[in-house]
C-alpha positions as CSV (number, residue, x, y, z in Angstrom):
1,M,-0.6,-6.1,32.1
2,A,1.0,-2.7,32.6
3,I,0.0,0.0,30.6
4,G,3.8,0.3,29.0
5,A,3.7,-3.7,29.0
6,A,0.7,-4.1,26.9
7,R,1.8,-1.2,24.4
8,R,5.3,-3.4,24.2
9,F,3.7,-6.5,23.3
10,I,1.5,-4.6,20.9
11,R,4.7,-3.4,19.0
12,G,6.2,-6.1,19.2
13,F,3.6,-7.9,17.3
14,E,3.4,-5.4,14.5
15,T,6.7,-5.7,14.0
16,R,6.7,-9.5,13.7
17,V,3.2,-9.2,11.4
18,G,5.9,-6.6,8.9
19,A,8.8,-8.9,9.0
20,A,6.8,-12.1,8.4
21,A,5.2,-10.0,5.5
22,R,8.4,-8.9,4.3
23,E,9.8,-12.4,4.5
24,H,6.8,-14.1,2.4
25,G,7.0,-11.5,-0.1
26,Y,4.1,-10.1,0.9
27,D,2.6,-6.4,0.4
28,G,1.2,-6.1,3.9
29,H,-0.7,-7.4,6.9
30,I,-4.5,-7.0,7.6
31,C,-4.6,-7.2,11.0
32,G,-7.6,-7.0,13.5
33,H,-8.8,-6.4,17.1
34,I,-5.4,-5.0,18.5
35,H,-7.6,-2.0,20.0
36,Y,-5.3,1.0,18.0
37,G,-6.4,1.2,14.5
38,R,-3.2,1.9,12.4
39,I,-1.4,2.2,9.1
40,E,1.8,2.2,8.8
41,D,4.5,1.1,5.8
42,Q,7.4,-1.0,8.0
43,D,10.6,-1.1,5.9
44,G,8.3,-1.9,2.6
45,A,5.4,-4.0,3.9
46,L,2.6,-2.3,4.9
47,Y,0.7,-2.6,8.3
48,I,-3.0,-2.4,8.7
49,N,-5.0,-2.7,11.7
50,D,-8.9,-1.9,11.5
51,G,-8.9,-1.1,15.3
52,D,-12.1,-2.1,16.4
53,W,-15.7,-1.0,16.2
54,V,-17.2,-1.3,20.2
55,E,-14.5,0.9,22.1
56,H,-13.2,3.3,19.2
57,C,-15.1,3.1,16.3
58,T,-12.7,2.7,13.5
59,A,-13.3,0.5,10.7
60,L,-11.0,-0.3,7.2
61,V,-12.2,0.9,3.8
62,E,-10.8,0.0,0.8
63,H,-11.3,2.0,-2.1
64,T,-11.5,1.0,-6.1
65,D,-8.1,2.2,-6.3
66,G,-6.7,-0.2,-3.8
67,R,-6.1,2.2,-1.2
68,M,-7.2,1.6,2.4
69,E,-8.3,4.3,4.6
70,L,-8.9,3.7,8.3
71,L,-11.9,5.9,9.3
72,H,-13.4,6.8,12.8
73,W,-16.9,7.0,12.8
74,T,-18.3,10.1,14.8
75,E,-21.4,12.5,14.2
76,A,-18.9,13.2,11.0
77,Q,-16.6,11.0,9.3
78,E,-13.2,11.3,10.4
79,T,-10.1,10.0,8.3
80,L,-7.4,8.8,10.7
81,A,-4.9,7.2,8.2
82,V,-4.8,6.2,4.5
83,S,-1.9,4.2,2.6
84,A,-0.1,6.0,0.3
85,V,-0.2,3.7,-2.5
86,P,-3.0,0.2,-3.1
87,L,-2.1,-3.1,-2.3
88,R,-3.5,-4.0,-5.6
89,E,-4.6,-3.0,-9.0
90,P,-7.7,-0.6,-9.4
91,L,-10.7,-2.3,-9.8
92,P,-12.5,-2.3,-13.1
93,E,-15.2,0.1,-14.1
94,P,-18.5,-1.5,-12.9
95,L,-20.7,-2.2,-16.3
96,P,-23.7,-0.5,-17.0
97,A,-27.0,-1.9,-15.6
98,A,-28.9,-4.2,-18.3
99,A,-31.9,-2.5,-19.9
């Protein structure tokens, strides 16, 4: 498959995933291993792809406030993208350890 055809296939996949999220009333979808990590708003549905660890060294992190962050691991952590809005309500603060 030529590079241009592969890119069109991936973009088509991302578009279909966003449409399916909107159709079913979801806030978004999280997908993995399409190699190219991305966080993108698609007409109100958040498309998140964590990329891959082996080739691109990308990983997805969910913060306690519900924001999603796409990281690229290098000698120093590099943020590639952060969702503008959380996908859910923030987690409660942890309880103190029992004495």
